[in-house]
C-alpha positions as CSV (number, residue, x, y, z in Angstrom):
1,M,23.5,-15.7,-35.7
2,N,26.3,-17.2,-33.6
3,L,26.1,-18.0,-29.9
4,S,27.5,-14.7,-28.9
5,N,24.9,-12.7,-30.7
6,Q,22.2,-15.0,-29.3
7,N,23.4,-14.3,-25.8
8,K,23.4,-10.6,-26.4
9,S,19.9,-10.7,-27.8
10,L,18.7,-12.8,-24.8
11,I,20.3,-10.4,-22.3
12,L,18.7,-7.4,-24.1
13,A,15.3,-9.0,-24.1
14,S,15.6,-9.9,-20.4
15,F,16.7,-6.4,-19.5
16,L,13.7,-4.9,-21.4
17,A,11.3,-7.3,-19.7
18,I,12.6,-6.5,-16.3
19,S,13.0,-2.7,-16.7
20,G,9.8,-2.1,-18.7
21,C,9.7,-1.2,-22.4
22,D,7.7,2.0,-21.7
23,M,10.5,3.8,-20.0
24,Q,11.1,7.0,-22.0
25,P,14.7,6.9,-23.3
26,E,14.9,10.7,-23.7
27,I,14.3,11.2,-20.0
28,A,16.6,8.3,-19.0
29,S,19.4,9.8,-21.0
30,K,19.1,13.2,-19.4
31,L,20.6,12.4,-16.1
32,N,21.9,15.4,-14.2
33,E,25.2,16.7,-15.6
34,K,27.6,17.7,-12.9
35,V,25.0,19.0,-10.4
36,P,26.7,19.8,-7.1
37,S,25.4,17.5,-4.3
38,Y,24.2,20.5,-2.2
39,L,21.6,21.3,-4.9
40,L,20.2,17.8,-5.2
41,N,17.9,18.2,-2.2
42,S,16.3,21.3,-3.6
43,M,16.0,19.6,-7.0
44,I,13.6,17.0,-5.6
45,S,11.6,19.3,-3.3
46,G,8.0,19.4,-4.4
47,R,5.4,16.9,-5.8
48,F,5.8,14.2,-8.4
49,A,3.1,12.1,-10.0
50,D,3.3,8.5,-11.2
51,S,3.3,8.8,-15.0
52,H,0.8,5.9,-15.3
53,N,-1.5,6.8,-12.4
54,T,-1.4,10.5,-11.6
55,S,-3.5,10.0,-8.5
56,T,-0.5,8.4,-6.9
57,Q,1.9,11.1,-5.9
58,L,5.1,11.7,-3.9
59,R,5.7,15.0,-2.0
60,F,9.3,15.6,-0.9
61,S,10.0,18.0,2.0
62,D,11.8,17.0,5.3
63,Q,10.2,13.5,4.7
64,V,8.6,12.0,1.7
65,E,4.8,11.5,1.6
66,L,3.3,8.9,-0.8
67,T,-0.4,9.5,-1.4
68,S,-2.8,7.3,-3.4
69,E,-6.5,6.4,-3.6
70,F,-5.8,3.9,-0.9
71,G,-4.3,6.3,1.7
72,S,-1.0,7.9,2.4
73,F,2.1,7.4,4.5
74,T,5.2,9.3,5.3
75,K,8.8,8.0,5.3
76,D,12.4,9.2,5.8
77,Y,14.7,9.5,2.8
78,T,18.3,10.2,2.1
79,I,20.1,11.3,-1.0
80,S,23.2,9.3,-2.0
81,G,24.9,10.5,-5.1
82,E,22.1,11.1,-7.6
83,K,19.7,8.6,-6.0
84,V,16.9,9.2,-3.5
85,I,16.6,6.3,-1.1
86,V,13.3,6.0,0.8
87,V,13.4,3.8,3.9
88,M,10.3,1.6,3.7
89,R,10.9,-0.6,6.8
90,N,9.1,0.4,10.0
91,S,11.7,-1.0,12.4
92,V,15.2,-2.3,12.4
93,E,13.9,-5.9,12.8
94,E,11.8,-5.6,9.6
95,I,13.3,-6.6,6.3
96,R,11.9,-4.5,3.5
97,P,13.8,-3.1,0.5
98,P,14.0,0.7,0.1
99,L,12.5,2.6,-2.8
100,E,15.3,4.0,-5.0
101,F,14.8,6.9,-7.3
102,I,17.3,8.2,-9.8
103,I,17.1,12.0,-10.1
104,A,16.8,12.7,-13.9
105,N,16.1,15.6,-16.3
106,N,17.5,18.1,-13.8
107,G,15.0,17.2,-11.1
108,N,11.9,17.2,-13.3
109,S,11.6,13.4,-13.3
110,L,12.5,10.5,-11.1
111,L,13.2,7.0,-12.4
112,C,12.4,4.4,-9.8
113,T,14.5,1.2,-9.8
114,S,12.5,-0.7,-7.2
115,C,8.9,0.5,-7.5
116,A,7.7,-2.6,-9.3
117,L,8.2,-4.5,-6.0
118,F,5.6,-2.2,-4.5
119,G,3.2,-2.1,-7.5
120,I,3.8,1.5,-8.4
121,G,5.2,3.0,-11.6
122,Q,8.8,3.6,-12.6
123,L,8.6,7.1,-14.1
124,W,7.6,10.0,-11.9
125,I,7.0,13.5,-13.3
126,R,7.2,16.8,-11.4
127,V,3.8,18.4,-11.0
128,E,4.7,21.1,-8.5
């Protein structure tokens, strides 16, 4: 194996370690095909459960409510392209990254790109 192939293997292994090997490729590959932006809000309306811990759930309406066995909280969110961005900071002085979800499988699943920072799962499945 030459240096180029070694670098490619290292990059692939690093990507899998960071993103999680258990992400289901069939869901990840079914991103929304040409969905008009005005429909995205209705696509995420409802409840989603963490695929690894179904007691942790998100409910989207005017705001998003995250509920777990430890309690619940409500936050504002926006939709940018096919991403849902949940504002996690409590004030403008606070520095806290947002939760970012990619709307996948025509709104039946969400793929979270930043949930590991908060100790919650990457794959969320619609339950309602």
